[in-house]
C-alpha positions as CSV (number, residue, x, y, z in Angstrom):
1,M,-0.2,0.0,-0.1
2,E,2.7,2.4,0.9
3,S,4.4,1.5,-2.3
4,Q,1.5,2.4,-4.2
5,K,1.3,5.7,-2.6
6,F,4.8,6.5,-3.4
7,L,4.5,5.5,-6.9
8,L,1.4,7.6,-7.2
9,G,3.2,10.4,-5.8
10,I,6.2,10.2,-8.1
11,A,3.7,10.1,-11.0
12,L,1.9,13.4,-9.8
13,A,5.0,15.0,-9.5
14,I,6.0,14.3,-13.0
15,V,3.0,15.4,-14.4
16,L,3.2,18.8,-12.4
17,V,6.7,19.1,-13.6
18,F,5.8,18.8,-17.3
19,S,2.5,20.8,-17.2
20,G,4.6,23.5,-15.5
21,A,7.0,23.3,-18.2
22,S,4.1,23.3,-20.9
23,V,2.7,26.5,-19.4
24,Y,6.2,28.3,-19.1
25,T,7.2,27.4,-22.6
26,H,3.9,28.8,-23.8
27,F,4.3,32.0,-21.8
28,V,7.5,32.6,-23.1
29,K,6.4,32.3,-26.8
30,A,3.4,34.3,-26.0
31,V,5.6,37.1,-24.5
32,P,7.4,39.2,-27.7
33,A,11.0,39.7,-27.6
34,P,12.0,43.3,-26.2
35,V,12.1,45.9,-28.8
36,D,16.0,47.3,-29.4
37,R,15.3,51.1,-29.1
38,E,19.0,51.9,-29.0
39,T,20.0,51.0,-32.6
40,F,20.2,52.8,-35.8
41,Y,18.9,50.4,-38.4
42,Q,19.9,50.9,-42.0
43,V,19.1,49.3,-45.2
44,S,22.0,49.3,-47.9
45,T,24.6,51.8,-48.3
46,I,24.6,55.5,-49.5
47,D,27.3,54.4,-52.0
48,A,24.9,51.6,-53.3
49,L,22.3,53.9,-53.8
50,M,24.9,56.5,-55.5
51,Q,25.7,53.5,-58.2
52,G,22.1,53.1,-58.9
53,V,21.4,50.0,-56.7
54,D,17.7,51.2,-56.6
55,D,15.8,48.0,-56.4
56,G,13.4,47.6,-53.1
57,I,15.0,45.1,-51.0
58,Q,12.8,45.2,-48.0
59,P,9.3,46.0,-47.4
60,V,8.0,48.8,-45.4
61,A,6.4,46.2,-43.0
62,E,10.0,44.9,-41.9
63,L,11.2,48.2,-41.9
64,K,8.7,49.2,-39.1
65,K,9.9,46.5,-37.0
66,H,13.2,48.4,-36.2
67,G,12.0,51.9,-35.7
68,D,9.2,54.4,-35.7
69,F,11.4,57.3,-36.9
70,G,13.7,57.7,-40.0
71,I,14.3,58.5,-43.4
72,G,15.0,56.9,-47.0
73,T,13.7,56.3,-50.3
74,F,11.6,53.8,-52.3
75,D,11.9,51.3,-54.8
76,A,13.4,52.7,-58.0
77,L,14.2,55.9,-56.1
78,D,10.3,57.0,-56.3
79,G,10.5,59.6,-53.7
80,E,11.7,60.7,-50.3
81,M,10.5,58.4,-47.3
82,I,9.8,60.1,-44.0
83,V,8.9,57.9,-41.0
84,L,7.1,59.7,-38.0
85,D,5.7,58.4,-35.1
86,G,5.4,55.0,-36.8
87,V,3.6,56.1,-39.8
88,V,5.6,56.0,-43.4
89,Y,5.2,58.8,-45.8
90,Q,6.2,59.2,-49.3
91,A,6.9,62.6,-50.6
92,K,6.8,62.0,-54.3
93,A,8.1,64.4,-57.3
94,D,4.5,65.4,-57.9
95,G,4.8,67.6,-54.6
96,H,2.2,65.7,-52.6
97,I,2.8,63.2,-49.7
98,Y,1.1,59.6,-49.4
99,Q,0.9,57.4,-46.5
100,V,2.3,53.9,-47.8
101,A,1.3,50.4,-47.8
102,D,3.4,47.9,-46.0
103,N,4.2,46.0,-49.1
104,L,6.2,49.0,-50.7
105,T,9.6,48.1,-50.6
106,T,12.9,50.5,-49.9
107,P,16.3,50.3,-51.5
108,F,17.8,52.5,-48.7
109,A,16.6,53.9,-45.4
110,T,17.6,54.5,-41.9
111,V,15.2,54.1,-39.0
112,T,15.2,54.0,-35.1
113,Y,13.0,54.3,-31.9
114,F,13.3,58.1,-31.0
115,D,13.7,58.5,-27.2
116,K,14.9,61.9,-26.7
117,D,18.3,62.1,-25.0
118,L,19.1,65.9,-25.1
119,T,17.9,69.1,-26.5
120,I,19.9,72.0,-27.9
121,I,18.2,75.6,-28.5
122,T,19.1,77.3,-31.6
123,G,20.7,80.8,-30.7
124,Q,20.0,82.5,-34.1
125,P,18.3,82.1,-37.3
126,M,20.3,79.6,-39.5
127,N,20.2,78.1,-43.0
128,L,21.2,74.5,-43.8
129,S,24.7,75.0,-44.0
130,V,25.3,77.4,-40.9
131,F,23.0,74.8,-38.8
132,S,24.8,71.8,-39.9
133,S,28.2,73.6,-38.8
134,V,27.1,75.4,-35.6
135,M,24.9,72.3,-34.4
136,G,27.4,70.1,-35.4
137,D,29.9,71.5,-33.0
138,R,27.4,71.8,-30.0
139,L,27.1,68.0,-30.3
140,P,28.6,66.2,-27.0
141,T,30.8,64.3,-29.5
142,G,31.0,63.8,-33.3
143,N,31.7,60.2,-33.1
144,M,27.9,59.0,-32.2
145,I,24.9,58.6,-34.8
146,Y,22.1,60.9,-33.5
147,A,18.5,60.7,-34.5
148,V,17.5,64.6,-35.1
149,R,14.1,65.8,-34.6
150,M,12.6,69.6,-34.6
151,H,9.0,71.2,-35.0
152,A,8.8,74.8,-35.9
153,T,7.4,77.2,-38.2
154,F,10.4,77.5,-40.8
155,P,10.4,80.9,-42.7
156,S,11.9,79.0,-45.7
157,M,11.6,75.3,-46.7
158,I,13.3,74.1,-49.9
159,V,12.7,70.2,-50.4
160,R,13.2,68.0,-53.3
161,A,12.1,64.6,-54.8
162,I,13.3,62.3,-57.4
163,P,10.8,60.4,-59.6
164,A,10.9,56.8,-60.2
165,Q,13.6,55.5,-62.2
166,H,13.5,52.8,-65.1
167,K,16.2,50.3,-65.4
168,P,19.1,50.2,-66.2
169,Y,19.0,52.5,-63.2
170,P,21.2,55.9,-63.7
171,T,23.5,57.0,-60.7
172,L,21.8,59.1,-58.1
173,A,23.7,62.1,-59.7
174,E,22.2,61.3,-63.0
175,A,18.6,60.7,-61.7
176,S,18.9,64.0,-59.3
177,K,19.1,65.9,-62.4
178,N,15.1,65.4,-63.1
179,Q,14.3,66.3,-59.4
180,S,11.4,68.4,-58.4
181,V,12.3,71.2,-56.2
182,Y,9.6,73.0,-54.0
183,S,9.8,76.1,-52.0
184,Y,7.7,77.1,-49.2
185,T,7.3,80.0,-46.7
186,D,6.2,79.9,-43.3
187,T,5.5,76.3,-43.1
188,T,4.9,74.4,-40.0
189,G,6.0,71.0,-39.5
190,T,8.9,68.7,-38.4
191,V,12.3,68.0,-39.5
192,I,13.1,64.1,-39.5
193,G,16.8,62.9,-39.9
194,F,20.2,61.9,-38.5
195,Y,23.6,63.1,-37.8
196,T,26.3,60.5,-38.6
197,P,30.1,60.8,-38.1
198,V,32.8,61.4,-40.5
199,F,33.8,57.7,-40.4
200,F,30.3,56.8,-42.0
201,K,31.6,58.1,-45.3
202,G,30.4,55.6,-47.8
203,L,27.8,53.9,-45.6
204,D,25.7,56.9,-45.1
205,V,25.4,60.8,-45.4
206,V,27.8,62.0,-43.4
207,G,26.9,65.2,-41.0
208,Y,23.1,66.0,-41.1
209,H,20.7,64.3,-43.5
210,L,17.2,65.6,-43.3
211,H,13.8,65.5,-44.6
212,F,10.7,67.4,-43.8
213,I,6.8,67.1,-43.6
214,S,4.2,69.6,-42.8
215,D,1.7,69.4,-40.0
216,D,-1.2,69.1,-42.4
217,R,0.9,66.2,-43.9
218,Q,0.6,67.8,-47.5
219,T,4.0,68.5,-48.3
220,G,7.6,67.7,-47.8
221,G,10.7,66.0,-48.8
222,H,14.5,66.0,-48.8
223,I,15.8,69.4,-47.4
224,L,18.1,71.3,-49.7
225,D,18.2,74.5,-47.4
226,F,15.7,75.9,-44.9
227,T,15.6,78.7,-42.3
228,V,15.7,77.7,-38.8
229,P,14.3,80.4,-36.5
230,A,15.9,81.2,-33.3
231,N,15.3,79.5,-30.2
232,T,14.0,76.6,-31.8
233,T,14.4,73.3,-29.8
234,V,16.2,70.4,-31.5
235,E,15.9,66.9,-30.1
236,Y,18.5,64.4,-30.3
237,D,18.3,60.7,-29.6
238,I,21.8,59.1,-29.3
239,T,22.0,55.5,-30.6
240,P,25.1,53.6,-30.1
241,G,24.0,50.7,-31.9
242,F,24.2,49.9,-35.5
243,T,22.6,47.2,-37.8
244,M,22.7,47.0,-41.5
245,A,20.9,45.1,-44.1
246,L,22.8,44.8,-47.2
247,P,21.2,44.5,-50.8
248,T,20.5,41.2,-52.4
249,S,19.8,42.3,-55.9
250,G,21.1,44.8,-58.0
251,D,24.8,45.4,-59.7
252,F,27.1,48.0,-59.0
253,T,28.2,50.0,-61.8
254,G,32.0,49.6,-60.9
255,V,32.3,53.4,-60.7
256,N,35.2,54.6,-58.3
257,L,33.7,56.4,-55.3
258,S,37.0,57.6,-54.0
259,Q,36.5,61.2,-55.3
260,D,34.0,61.5,-58.1
261,Q,31.2,60.1,-56.4
262,S,31.8,62.1,-53.3
263,R,31.7,65.3,-55.0
264,D,28.6,64.4,-56.8
265,L,26.7,63.4,-53.3
266,A,28.1,66.8,-52.2
267,K,26.3,68.4,-55.0
268,I,23.4,66.4,-54.5
269,E,22.9,67.3,-51.1
270,K,22.8,71.1,-52.0
């Protein structure tokens, strides 16, 4: 009798152990993995885009898993990407803004989860060139990646968008010759972008790379120039981590990027 009770107790213990393990396994699977909010996630490189590697390689749905804030472009270089508060917008060459579907793809984009780490107040009105220089010098260090955001009414805002290209894709310098440029005065909206260190040359645009979207979500694009009012709050999120998804399609043209492409990129950004 005692032996039967002992065996019954052993069997019950085994059942409880396996039941507990099953519940734990189910719980672990049900809890999503923690989101990495401190990583700068990038699709492809700026040099690849410079050479015309414009096939979309990652859908927007996947990109949104890595951040709620960022910039980039779309398949075939069709317009400028703006990611703000988890919503992805497309500023097209027709001058309009579109909210995009998750299945649209990108050949180049940079995103992160924006969590403000510091703010810097502008001391004077500045155009893009002065802003890049002055605000670059005011950063704690030039060796980190910063997500950059500011909201204001801008006395002047000049943006561009490149229309969709056709294969064989031209270089970015050639494609930008057909860009649409729009100028706005006293427009209220948000500047979105990143500051990357000089040693990111070839990977991304060195220094400030900024896009704009108006509050009414009607206008925006890649910023060619602007006037930032005095006493504007510029928010920064330091992102120490870096992850890149490399292109799996598209061929490089074999152009030497060392000097010619660097000069082209400087012209395009202006």
